C-alpha angles and dihedrals in degrees: 000000000000088000091062091045092057091058113104093219090058099048110136092020108130123238097250090061090048089056089051091050093047088057088059096043129102117191111235135185124207127192125223109287097020121141109241097170125020147071108024096358097076115119096011109089142022117212137209116197114227097169142349129037136282130198111225112205136178137192114239127216091281096049093255114140115242128195107240096182148290118279119208140165112337097021129109142203143188094055096119100090088058089069109022145335097262101110103063090119099051124105135181123208126190107249093185135003103303137203111201137171109226126204123184109242091220090063096037089052090054093048101047092093088063094046105057098159093045091048090052093049091047091050090055092051085050096051094047091048091048089059092046091048091051089057093045093049096055101088090214091058098030089080090061113097119259087253094052091049091049090055089056093053095078091050099054118098115210125221137177127213128191122232111284095015121133113246097181130015123214108256096027117130122263112259112148149006106246120214116196111233100175131348139044128267134192124224108219134188124187086345094308126118108235101167142350126220131193145175110342093020127111140206141184092059091112095061092041092053096044098038087227129120119272109281094202140046118241115210128185109241090185134011100299134196114200132185113213121206107202116243094246092054090045092056091045090054097050088044089061093036108041089170089068091053091053091051092046093054090051090054090048090055090050094051090047093054091045090052090049092052089050091052093048100037106062091180092056093044089052092049092050090049090049089049091055095044093047094044098242091140095053100085135033102251138027135200109243134171137196105229092198090067092050118103109239113280091000113157098159094129091057093043090050090052091049093048094050099042105025089238132059112254099180138040137205123231093043113139120351119218128187126214105190120216094038102086115221090338087068091071110093131182119215105205122230105246141123107305094211088229110216097198129043100345104200091213091060092050092051098048114099094193099055084236095155123089133184115224122218091257088054101255115142111223132180110240130212086265088083108115096189095248089142096220090132097056098072090034093067107090089203100053090238097135126075136166121257124202107230116232119269107262090210104042091164094070097066123218096294094047093047090051092048093048091051090050094050090045092048091047093054090052098035122023094209114084109228115247092223124045111250117266117248113259113266139170137193119277133195143142113296099167088261093295108202093026127102092230142018107258097212092053095043096051095048105108098197108040089248096130118065140167102237132190111245091235088066092060100037137036100232 
């Protein structure tokens, strides 16, 4: 146990919690170049570093890999899934031969209630790393060295905004550069949405660079956490790094051009507003079909979904999108299905049983913890969740036999016979991209390639 006591991340954790942790640990050795975190290993293990060094890396908003830092003896990694789903793009590679203690996250999650001091220490690590990750995910700041980014951490001022609240008001003075830690915001001008931003994006730079008031409103589309870099620190940063100022001014020019396009192209502006209203920007991918390629009356994708899951999880003729200049092929249909919201899913907020789980690939699934309360159904703004009656575990009894069995069983436990027959068991149901299957039924059944799972960026200029 003295080994655990010497680790920096466990300072202040009492000996009895060390003993409990040791019961969960497995000693592992990783050679130089081995992947400790990444690919299929996300969400599986937590690691304590006994010796050696690990490179901790993260992919920024544009998919470029950024060095977060070097972990050594006493550090830890893999804690992210215990507290959130923010770290799906993080990886850890052995920079030298490493000796680690490995704990399955499934076991650690179940033991945290009995490890209060360790849980508190781990949450501090998570919160500090969350800030560091926010800086690394912003392409503008990802090019800074880990030491330079770390120097900014202590200058950032965190703030939380509820869904729908105004973060910046048009005409207000410039004060800070805002980095989006979690959540999604809309940039609005004269009541019109001209852009959306999400985790790893920033705003407020235009007013700081021009020394003019903000020319747009910024509104939280979801619960949003931001980190504000005060204006004085912002100017000090770009004074020492003129290359950052040049990139910021290029970004300002791009955003001004996009705003002008929205003001002058009413069709494009309506499409963006529709995308926001119908949740098409909440996730990373959408099911899209090209109706011109569909045989007349074909609904094979819907039928395949129904056959596999016992209930239809997606629907044709959802949201029409036009792509001018492509003839009939320019008409697209965004199917009605779960949007797999990355930020602030209302269904997750409403669930009293914590029954939703984010997979390493970002897919949101409903687990067996679902009790069928149905709270998530009205919470979803896009009508993507429904209730599904579970199959009778005793099909041979028939309806009357099942009913009598339930009455007898209830009478044994409760002497009072219920006035209403018990409802059949049910649970919430939604599209989860055929989690647990080798393929996606709807895509596999499509005979023409009309139906595709498309990145949001392919449909909209974000």
